[in-house]
C-alpha positions in Angstrom: 159.9 -242.9 -64.0 156.2 -243.9 -64.1 156.6 -245.5 -67.5 159.4 -247.7 -66.1 157.2 -248.8 -63.2 154.3 -249.6 -65.5 156.5 -251.5 -67.9 157.9 -253.6 -65.0 154.4 -254.3 -63.6 153.1 -255.3 -67.1 156.1 -257.5 -67.6 155.6 -259.3 -64.2 151.9 -259.8 -65.0 152.7 -261.2 -68.4 155.3 -263.6 -67.0 152.7 -264.9 -64.4 150.2 -265.3 -67.2 152.6 -267.1 -69.5 153.7 -269.4 -66.6 150.1 -270.3 -65.9 149.5 -270.9 -69.6 152.6 -273.1 -70.0 151.3 -275.3 -67.0 148.5 -276.5 -69.3 150.8 -277.9 -72.0 151.9 -281.1 -70.2 148.4 -282.2 -69.3 146.7 -285.0 -71.1 143.5 -283.8 -72.9 141.6 -286.9 -71.8 142.3 -286.4 -68.1 139.5 -283.8 -67.4 140.3 -283.5 -63.7 144.0 -282.7 -64.3 143.1 -280.3 -67.1 140.5 -278.5 -64.9 143.1 -278.3 -62.2 145.6 -276.7 -64.6 143.2 -274.3 -66.3 141.4 -273.1 -63.1 144.3 -270.9 -61.9 144.6 -269.4 -65.4 140.9 -268.5 -65.5 141.0 -267.1 -62.0 144.0 -265.0 -62.9 142.3 -263.7 -66.0 139.2 -262.8 -64.0 141.4 -261.0 -61.5 143.1 -259.0 -64.3 139.7 -258.1 -65.8 138.3 -256.9 -62.5 141.5 -255.0 -61.7 141.4 -253.3 -65.1 137.8 -252.3 -64.7 138.4 -250.9 -61.2 141.5 -248.9 -62.4 139.5 -247.5 -65.3 136.5 -246.5 -63.2 138.6 -245.0 -60.4 140.8 -243.2 -62.9 137.8 -241.7 -64.7 136.2 -240.6 -61.4 139.6 -239.1 -60.3 139.9 -237.2 -63.6 136.3 -235.9 -63.3 136.9 -234.7 -59.7 140.0 -232.8 -60.8 138.2 -231.0 -63.6 134.9 -229.4 -62.5 133.7 -228.5 -66.0 134.1 -232.1 -67.1 132.2 -233.2 -64.0 129.4 -230.8 -64.9 129.2 -232.2 -68.5 129.2 -235.8 -67.2 126.5 -235.0 -64.7 124.4 -233.4 -67.5 125.0 -236.6 -69.7 123.8 -238.8 -66.8 120.8 -236.6 -66.2 119.9 -236.9 -69.9 120.2 -240.7 -69.7 118.0 -240.8 -66.6 115.3 -238.6 -68.4 115.4 -241.0 -71.4 115.1 -244.0 -69.1 112.1 -242.4 -67.4 110.4 -241.7 -70.7 111.2 -245.3 -71.8 109.7 -246.7 -68.5 106.5 -244.6 -68.9 106.0 -245.8 -72.5 106.9 -249.4 -71.8 104.1 -252.0 -71.7 104.1 -255.1 -69.5 103.0 -257.7 -72.1 104.5 -261.2 -71.7 108.0 -261.8 -73.0 108.4 -264.7 -75.3 111.7 -266.2 -76.5 112.5 -267.6 -79.9 111.1 -271.1 -79.0 107.7 -269.5 -78.1 108.3 -270.1 -74.4 107.2 -267.5 -71.9 110.1 -265.8 -70.2 108.2 -263.2 -68.2 104.4 -263.3 -67.5 102.2 -260.4 -68.5 102.1 -257.6 -65.9 105.3 -258.6 -64.2 108.1 -256.2 -63.4 110.6 -258.2 -65.5 108.3 -257.8 -68.5 108.1 -254.0 -67.9 111.8 -253.7 -67.5 112.5 -255.7 -70.7 110.2 -253.4 -72.7 111.9 -250.4 -71.0 115.3 -251.7 -72.1 114.2 -252.2 -75.7 112.6 -248.7 -75.8 115.7 -247.1 -74.1 118.0 -248.6 -76.7 115.7 -247.6 -79.6 115.5 -244.0 -78.3 119.2 -243.8 -77.9 119.7 -245.2 -81.4 117.3 -242.6 -82.9 119.2 -239.8 -81.1 122.5 -241.1 -82.3 121.2 -241.3 -85.8 119.8 -237.7 -85.7 123.2 -236.4 -84.5 124.9 -238.4 -87.3 122.6 -236.9 -89.9 123.1 -233.4 -88.5 126.9 -233.8 -88.5 126.8 -235.2 -92.1 124.7 -232.3 -93.3 127.1 -229.8 -91.6 130.0 -231.5 -93.3 128.3 -231.3 -96.7 127.5 -227.6 -96.3 131.1 -226.7 -95.3 132.6 -228.5 -98.3 
């Protein structure tokens, strides 16, 4: 029963999207106002679908976690580990000025933006090293078993 309802909803959403897309066919490419008027509803519909999908995914994940306490505990430990890694990254981060590819200053030295930029870079690097370590450990385990 649920599959039929989901199929009907997907079909209706697809028909609306196709209809909005077809509306753009008859518009002259040189008439920017008419093209903008025809494309705007399609873009708004796409944004609505994106936001709706994100909300459904987040709410579904939270609902599943609340129904399974052991999964909630594991997710909580994972979030705690991320907070610890972020804290370590923030403590190690410097607040030097941030310069883009054109040698223009994006954030002045000593600013919070500079510190958070450095934190994000360190955070990503630490997570990459942890992932690489787990990859190597898994690879070695696989070599030992075979």
